[in-house]
Every structure is written in C-alpha cells, then in structure tokens.
N, C-alpha and C positions, 0 to 999 in steps of 0.2 A: 571752708570744709567742716570746721568744728560746729558752725552754726547749723549746717545741714544735718549733722549727726544728732544735734540736740532736737531739732525739729522732727527727725525721724523717730527718736525715742518718745517724744510727746505723742506723735501720731499713733505709734504702736501701743502706748499706754491707754489712749482713748479707745482704740479698737478693742483692747483687752477688757476694758470696763464695760463697753457695750455688750460684748459677748458674754461677760459674766452675768449681766442683768438679764440677757435673753435666756441663759441656761436656767435661771431661777423661775422664769415664767412657765406657767402650766400650759402645755399644748392641749388643745381641746377641739373636738367637733361636737356641736350640739345637734341632736337628731330629734325632730319635733313634728307633731301634728298641729301646726300653728293656728289653723282656722277652727279648731275645736271649741275653745271657750276664750279665756283671757289670761290664764296663767302663763301660757307659752310666750306670749308677747312680752310679758314682764320679765320672764327668764332670759329672753334674747337681749332685751335692752340692758338688763343688769349685767350680763356677761360682757356685752360690748362696751359698757361704761366702766368696766374694770380692766381696761387695756394694760394697766401696769401689772396685773396679776395673770391674765389669760393671754396666751398666744393663740388667737382664734384661727383655725385652719379650715373654716367653712361651716356652713349650716346645711344639714340634710333634712329632707321632709318626707313624710309618708302619710297615707290616708288611714284614718280610723272611721268608725261608722257615723260619726257626726262631723259636720264641716265640709261636706262635699268631696268631689274628686281631688286627687293629689294636686292638680293644678291650682285649686283654691288655697291649699295649704302653702304651696309655693308662693302664690301671690301675697298671702298675708305675711309670711316670713320676710319676703323681699320688701314689703311695705314698711315693716319695722326697721329693717336695715337702712332703708332710705331716710326714715325719720330720725335715725341716729347719725345721719350724715356720713355713712360708711359704704354707700353704693357708688361704684362697683367694686370697691376694695375688698369687702367681705362678700363672698359669693354664696349663693344658695343652689343646692343640687337636688334635683327631683328624684324621689325614691319610689317605694312600692305602693301601688294601688291595691294589690292583692295580698294574700297571706303567705306565710313561709311555706306551707305545704303545697300551695298552688304554684309556687315559683321555683322551689329548691332544685328541681330536676332540670331547670333551664339555665342555670348559672354558667354553664360551659359555653353557651351561645354568645355571639358578639353583642347582641342586644336582647335584653329581657326586661321584664317589668321591674323597675327600680335600678337598672344597671348604672345609671349616671351616679346616683348616690353611693351604691355599693362599690363601684370602681374607685370613686374618690376616697372612700374610707380605706380601702386596701392600699391605694397609692400613698396616702399620708402615713399609714401604719408602717409601710416598708421604706419610708424616706430615711435618709442617713441623718439621724439625729440621736444624740445620747439620751435625750429626754423621752420618757414614756408618753404615749398619746392617750389622753383620757377621752373615751367615747361616752357622751352624756345623753342617752336617750330619755326623753321625757314624754314619750308616747309608747306605742307598741314597739316590740323588739325586732320587727321583721327585717329592717335594713341591716341591723347589726348581725343577726343570725345568718343572713344571706352572705354577708362579707366573710364570716368565719367558715361557712360552707364552701364558698368559692376558693378561699385562700386560707387554709387552716393555720399556716405559719404565723399569721398575724396575732394569734392567741398569746404568743410570748412577748408581744410588743405593745399591747394595749391593756388598759384598765377600764372596765365598764362600770359606770355608776348609773343605775337605772332608777328613775322615779316611777314607782308602781307598787301594787300589791297591798292587801290588807293582812298579810301573814301574821299569825297562823290561820286567820279566818279566810274563807273563800271570797271570790269576787274581786272587784276593782276594775275600773274602766280600761286602763292600759293593759292589764293582764288578760282580761277576757277577749280583747280584740285579736289576740294571736297567742294562745297558750302554747302551741307547738314550738314557736320560736323561743319562748321562755325555757321549755324543757330541753331544747337543743343546746342552749347556752349553759344551763345547769349541768348537763352531761359532759360538757367540754372541760378543758383545762384552763380557760381564760380567767383572769382575775375578775370577779363579779361581786358587785356591791349593790344593795337595794336601799334606796331612800324610801322608807315605808310611807304609805298614804294613810291607812287606817281611818276610814271615814268615821267621823263622830267621836274619835278618841283623842285624848290630849297627847298621846305618845307619837302620833304620826304628823306628817306635813299638813294634814287637815287643820292642825292647830295654828299654822302660820297664816293668819288671816289679815285682810285689810278691810276696814269699814269704809263705806262710801264717804263718810265724813272725814276720814283720814286722807283719802285720795283727794278730796276737794281742797283740803288744807295744804297738802304737801306736793301735789303733782303739777298743777297748772303752770305752763311755761317752762318746765324743766327739760334739760337736755339742750344740745346744740340746735340753733335755729337754721332751717334750710331755706334756700332762696325760692325754690319751686314747690308750692304746696302739693301735698299728697291727699288724694281722696280716700277716706277711711272705709272700713268694712260696712259701716252703717250710714255712709254718706258723709257730707260735710268735708271741708278741707282743713288740713293740719300742716303746721310748719315745725312742730317739735313733738317728741314722744310724750311729754307730760300731758299735753292737751288731749292726745289720743288715748292715753291711759284713762283719763276721766270719762271720755266718751264711751270707752269699752265698759266701764263700770255702770254707766247710766243706761246701757242697752243690754243688760243681762240680769237674770233673776238673782237676787241676793237672799241670804238666809240668816236667821238668828236675830238676836237683839243685843247690840245694834246690828242692822243689816250689814252683812259682810260677805266676802268671798275668799276662799283659800287660794294662796299663791303657791300651790304645790311645787310646780316646776322651778320657780325661783328659789325655793328652799333647797332644792337639790343642787343648784349651781352654788348656793351659799356655802354648803358644807364641803364642796370641792375647794372653794376658796379658803375656808377656815374650818377644819375638822373639829375644833373645840366647840362648835355651835350645835353639836349633836353627840349622841353616845353610840359607839360602835360595839356590836355584839357578833362574835364569830360562832357560826353553827355548821354542822355537817350539811351539805347541800341536800335539800329535800327535792321532791318532784311533784308535779300536778297530775292527778289521775281523776278522771270524771269530774273535773272542775274543782277538786278539793286537794289541799296540801297533804302529802304523805311524807312522813318523816323517814329519814334513812340514818339512824344514829351511828351506824358502823361505817358510813361513807367516809373514806379518807379525804375526799374533796371538801374543802371548806369555802364558805362564802361569808360576806360581811353584811349584817343588817344595820341600818342607821335608824335610830329612834330618839325620842325625847329631844326634839328640836327646840333650841332657845329662841322662841318667837321674838322676844323683845330685841335681842342683839341682832338677829337676822333682819328684822324690819327696820331697825335703826340704821344698819349698814346699807340697806336697800335705798332708803330715802337720802342718805348721805351721798351714795353713789350717783343718784339722780342730780344732785346739786354740784358735787365736786367730781364730775365725770372725767375719766381719762380714757380717751379713744385709743384703740390699737394703732 
C-alpha cells in the first residue's frame, strides 16, 4: 500500500512538472500568406523548430495580391509543415481570399470567405486556458479582423503581433493589401503590436537579412529528414526544410551587396520568443486615412511598435534552431 502511495506521489509530481512547462510555453497561431515570397516559409519553420517555446495551435492562411489564390498559400504552408515532419499534427486552416470590407457583413453566415481560419482563431481564443493566445499575422490582417468582427469577446483573450507597416511612412505590402482591416483593429480594444518593416531602413525588420552565401553555408540538410520527398514550389524533391530553404533563395530576386533577402516574418516570430531582440515603443493608436498615417495624440488607446531589431542575435538563433530543433 505504501509503495502504491509513493508511486502515486511520483506520478502526480511528473504531471505537475509537465503542466508547469506547458504553462510557460507561448500559445500561438501564425497567420500567413505563405506563397508570397520566402520569409513566410522561414517563419513557419523557425516557429515549428522552437517547440520548447511555442505551443503551436495551428497555421492560418490568406491571399495577398502575389502568390495566387488562397489555395496556393495553403499548399505552401502545408508543404513547409510536411518538410518539418509535423503533418498532420500541425494543421493549416484556409482563410480569406477577399478583403475585410468585402467579407465583414457575411460573418454571421455558416460559411463565408475565410470561415475555416476565422472560426479556428475564435475557437482557440475561447478555449479554456490560463495562457494568452498570441495571434501572429505576417501578411494582411483580414483573418484577424474578421475574427474580432464575428466574436468581439476574443479581444480580451488575445495579443496580436503583426508584421507590417513602414510607420510613420506610408505604404508597405502587408498594410496596403487590406488597410480597412488594420483600421478596424486599431479602433478596437485588443492588444496590438506592430513589428515594423521599414523598407530600406536599419530600424525595421528589413535589416534582418540573409545572404545567399549564408544560406548555402548554414542551411543544406538542416531539420528532420522525412521519408517521403515533397515537391517544392519551383519543382525538385526535398526531404528536409534546409534544402528547400536554399532552393527558395536560388529562385528569387536578391538585393544588395552581398545579394540578400530580408526575413521579415521570421524576425516577428523571434521577438515573440525573446522581446530583448528589439525595442518596444508605446504610442497612441493612429489611423490610416487616404493611405497615410494620421496621428491621434489624445487617443487613450495605446499600441506597441517594435523597432531596432538585433539582426545578429536573431539570425544566430535562427540558424541554431535549424540545427538544434525541438519539435512541438
């Protein structure tokens, strides 16, 4: 009897330890236009290879003006999940083809454009869990805004960290793809943070770049090896994400000297993992009018801007995660 009691105590201790570790992990849903260029794929892999940090509750996709219909973005996101040897454990959910204004009046219907992703976001936000759910959109904000429109109560349960904007300058790809969705979120009460892009400036995620030579040196063969090869977006077959990473870099236009590409989206995932890798700035929430930022200095609603990203530490951690990956 005493032996059984000791075993029970040990079992309860183990369960408590597991639960403690789970509470510390960050609940996250990544929302992506995965077929647009190549930073989305690296953001997905980086998130999935940090399974000791992130409790990944799904990947949602949407369509932006590059990369084809939403089905193409779904296929690319799922391709990366498979190359990370996490299919079907980590599921991909299809989101919006259209824009927020085109869809917002239909969210009360059973099926609407983007309903699969939107309903999944709402379901996970309302799940019984003491931890906050981080929504990490690295494309346009359509799916996130639609979820808030359909179920406003989730605003108190989520934290949005969006990769986008050249603030205070106008433009930026993710922003211009659906500015009404951005304004809807800015006018809400949800926690909202922006990992700034700032094209061509050292203070934004545009500075977190990988040269082709770096990828050639660090990526081939990295990640778990899968048994059944996956055909990549540009053809050829791959059995690990590292080889696919190199193929993506070899099939896209590079910029600068040395030739490189910004890993915008991956940097956004990185600062959710470790906030010390960027600087946070709190400002009154502005709005976008006629495609330009308009300040609202008396606005009691505040948002957070992330800038001055530590490129060296982020890229070092990225490459280390590719080698010492920990799957969810």
